[in-house]
N, C-alpha and C positions, 0 to 999 in steps of 0.2 A: 683225438676225434671229438667232434662237438656237434651236438644238435642245436642248430640256430633257431630260436623262437623269438617272436616279438608280438605283444598283445595277444597271447594265447594261440598264435598261429605259427606252425612249423614252417620255416622257410627253406631249410636245406640241412642235410647231413654232411657237414663239412670237416675239414682239418684245420686247426689253428696252430701256428708256429710262432714261437716267441724267440726274438733275436735281442739279446741283451747288449746294451752299449758297454763299451765302445766298439764292439765287434760286428755291428750291423752295417749295412750298406751306407746308411746315413751317419752312423756313429752315435745314434740315439736309440733308446729303447723302441723296438718295432714289433708289432703283431701282424702276422700275415694270415689271411683267410684264403684257404683253397676251396673254391666252390665248384659245384657242377656248372658246366658252362652255359646252360640254357639262359635265354634272355630274361625269362620270367624270374628265374632264381636270382640273377645278378641284379635286376631292377628291384626286386623285392628286398634284398639285403641292403642295397644302396639307400632305398627309401627308409628302411628302418634305422640305419645308422644316422641318416640325416635328421631324424627326429630326436636323437639323443643330444643332451647338453654337452657342449665342449667339442663336438665333432663337426667337421666340414669336408667338402671335397678338396682334395689337393689341387693346387694351381698347376698349370702346365710346367713340367720339369721341376717341380718343388722338391721331390725327393733327391734329385741330382744335385739341385742347388744346395740343399742341406749337407749332402755329402761333401761338396766343395767347401762350404763354410766351415765344416768341421774338419777340413784338411784330410779327408779320406781320399780325395783325388784333386788334380789340378784342372785348369780350364780346358787344356787340350784333351784330357781324358773325358771331361764332361761333354765336350763336343763330339768326341768319338762315340759316346753313347747315342747321341742324336743321329749320328751317321749310321750306326749299326741299326737303329730302328728303321731307318729309311733305306737301308741297303737293298738293292733289287738283284744284284748279281754276286756271284761267288767272290770275284776280285774286289768289289766294293766292301763286301763283308770282311775279307782278309785285311784290307787296308784299315778298316775301322777297328778291328780287333788288335791289330799292330799298334795303332795309336792309343787304344784303350790300355794296352799292356805296358805303355810307357815309352814307346819308341821315340816320340818327339819330346816327351817330358825329360827323358834321361839326356838327350842331346842338349836341350836348352838349359837344364839345370847344371850340366857340366860346364857350358859356356858362362853361365851366371857365377859359378864358383870361381872360375878363372878370372872373370872381370872383377869380382869383388877383391881378389887377392891383388890384382894390378892396381885397383883404386886405393887400397890400403897402403901400398908402397908409395904411390903418388902423394897421398895426404900426409904421409910420415914426413916427407921433405918439407911440406908446408907447415906442419904443426910443430916440428922439432928441428928447426934450421940450424940450432947450435949444437945439436947432439952429434955423436960420433957415428954418422951414418956413411955408407959407402959413397964415394964421389961418383957423381953422374948417374945417380940412381934412376932419374927419369929417362936418360938415354938407354939405360939397360932394360927398360920396359918396351923399347921399340920393337925388338925381334918378336916378343910374345904378342904384341898388338898386331904386327903385321901377319903373324900365323893365323890369328883370329879372323882378320880381314879375308885371307885366303879361303878359310874354312866357310865363312858366311857367303862369299861370292860363289863358291861351288855349290852350296846348299841352295842359293837362289837361282842359279843357272840350271835349273832342272826341267826346263821346257814346260813348266806348269803341269807336269805329268800327274801329280797327286790331285790337284784341283780339277783337272780334266776327268780323271777316273771318278772322282766323287760327284761331279756335276753331270757327267755323261759326255760321250764323244760324238762329234757331229761328222756325218758322212753325207755329202751333197751329191745328188744325182743330177748330172747336167748334160744337155745335148740339144740338138735342134728339135723343132716340133715334130712329133710322130716318130722319134727315134726309138721309142719304146720305154720311156722313163717311168710312166705310171704303171705300165704292165709289169716292169721289173719290180717296182715297189710293192705291188700287190703280190707278186710271186715270193719276194723275200719276206713279207709280213704274213704270208699264207692266208690272206683274207682280202676281200675287196675293200680297199681303203680310198683309192683314187678312181675317179671316173675315166674310162678308156673309150675313146672314139677315134674315128678316122679323120676327125676335123682338127686341123691344125690349130694350136693355140687353146685347146680345151682347158688345160691347167693354167690358171692365172696367178694364184697365190701359192705360197710355199705350204706343202703338206708334210706334217711330221708324223713319224711312226717310231715307237720305242722297241728295241729289240735287245736280247741278251745274245751277244755274239761271242762265244768262247769264254764267257765270263765277263766280258767287257760291256758296260752299258752304253748302247749305241742309239742315237737318234738319227734316223734316215730322213733326208730331206728331198722331197720330190719338188722340183722347180719348173718354172715356166720354160718353154722352148726358146732357144736363143735365136733371134732373127731380127731383121729390121722391120719395124711396124709403125703405122700411123695411128693405131688404136691406143688411146691413152691408158686404158685399163691394163692392156696387155703389156704396154711399155713399162708401166710400173712394176708389173710381175717380173719382167725381164731384169729391170734394175735390181730388184730384190734377189733374183737368182744369182746375179753377179756378186752381189754383197755377201750372200750366204756361202757361195762357193769360195770367196776370198777368205772368210773366216773359218772355213770348215777344216777339221783335222785331216780329212781324206776326201778325195773326189772321185766319183765314178764317172768317167767321161765316155758317154755313149755315142756310138756311130752306127747308123743304119748301114748294114753290110750290103744293101742293094744300091746305095748311093756313093757318090764321091764324098770324102770326108768335108764336113762344113768348117769354114775357116774360123768361125766364132768359138766353136767347141775346141778345135785344135789349138787355138791360142791359149786356152786355159790348162793345157796338159803340161804338168811339171813333175817333179820328184814325189809330190804328195797325191799323185793321180794313179788310178787304174784304168787302163783303156779297155772298153767293153764293146764288142761287136755284136749287135742285136739282130734279131730276125734271120738268124743263120740257117733256119730251115727253108728259107725262100731263096737265098743266093749265097755266093761265096765272095770274099773280099780279100784283097792283098794286104790290107792294113794289119799290123801286128797288135794283138790284143787277146783277150779271152773271148772265145766264141760262145755265145748263148742263144738259146731260144726260150723265152719265158712261157711260150704257149705249150711247148712239150717237155720243158724242164732241162733240156740240153745245156750243159755247162754251168748250171746254177751251183752245184756242189763245188765245182772248181773255183767259181767266183768267191763263194763263201770262205773257202779254204784260203784263198789269196788275201781277202779282206782281213781274216784273223791273223794271217802271217804278218801283215803290215802293221796291224795294231800291236802285235807282240814286239815288233821292232821299235815302235814309238815308245812303248811303255816297258821296255825290257828291264829298266832298273827299279821299277816301283816296288817289287817285292824284295828287293836286296837291301835297300837303304830307306830310312825315313824320308818321306816326301812332305812338302807343304801341302796342306789340304784346304786352306782358307785364305782369302784375300786379306783378312786382318792380320794373319801371321806374317804374310809377305810384307805388308806395310810397316809392321813393327820391326821386321828384320832389316828392311831397307833403311829405317831410321837408325837402328843400331849400327849398321855399316857406315852410314854417313858420319855418325858421332866418332866412331873409331878412326875413320879417315882424317877427320879434323885433328884428332888427338896426336896423330902421327906427325903432324906438322906444327903443332902448337909450340909456341916459344917460351912458355912459362909453365911452371909446376901447377899454378892455379887453373890455367886453361886446360892442361892435360887432365887434371882431376875432375873438372866440370864436364868434359867430353866423355870421360869414362863413366861418370855418374849418370849422364844422359843415356848413354848406351845401355848401362845396366837397367835403368828404368824402363826403357823401350822393350828390352828383352823380357822384363818381368811381367810386362802387360800380356805376353802371350800366354804364360802359365797362370796368371792371375795372382801373383805374389805382391804386385804393387799397382796402385792406380787402376783398380778394376770396377769400382762401383758403377760407372757409367756403362760398362760392358755387360753386366749381369742380365739385366732385363732383355737385352737384345739377344743374348745367347740362349737363354732358357725359355723365351717365349715360343720357340720353334719346336719344343718338345711336345709330345702328346700329353693328354690330362694325366697327372699323377706322376708319371715316370720322372 
């Protein structure tokens, strides 16, 4: 316990904790001040510390960067800290904690160890051609390389689930004008987000709302009504609606139960769609789908349950195996895979060794063990101040 004073003024009655190197988060000697959380207290202490020689505010991500540079964690774990800071749902938090705990690190370090062993065998044939080495040593590497190729392909063919969970899942609401898209958006958001009128074509641009749906981070997209139009602005909105629907992870295809199904919306129904029949308090329809009325709440809970179930199907393996979470991981792994595929067909020990070396280097960039200086600023600049 410590009474913090500066220039004869008491700033706070605080707790100071000392963490000795190398067992601190950064691997360095660290002192942590636990303050009362009022703004005046924090600002007063920061102002006092700023006037002391040799002290300055930490740069964004600086403590985590120091932990990386002192080999307390690798880059995938450093990125996981940033993901944990920005996690908005329980599943985002769970994915970040799994990565911070070494889920990806263990996988990639294991592959790196196997690649290093393969490279050592390949280089042995180059460096010691006259020694009593087993015949056809490079041919004997082929099964191990092929096994790694298969493992990499399986890891890459994950439907980008980890990246989608980290960045958010897109659900597009599509349908004809006045099908009830904006009303449904407001009902799901439980607030007035979109303007609702009886005038067809009210929604021109895409409106986004962020939700936590069963732990999944969801971005709901309210789009322009699908119809033929000569209005240039509305036509652009419809073009964007088609584009966002095409890229969405899931589509809510709305049909006004009082009307015949419109062809434009019906053409977009596929396996990634949920058919929703709106305004069911006014009429009945023979179309198969989930009946709702956003005005009285009928069917909304059923729709939310079906949306959650469909997301669970899409992301069913996220919590069971480590998933890729960043585009830079995917790019490096694709480079690793290409190098291994070249190695499998190379005609000389020198070419095999070079491709294995390139594969190892690309894999090392993910964890930060080789060629990472150009990555550090990009990774750590997204952190909050200090952390």
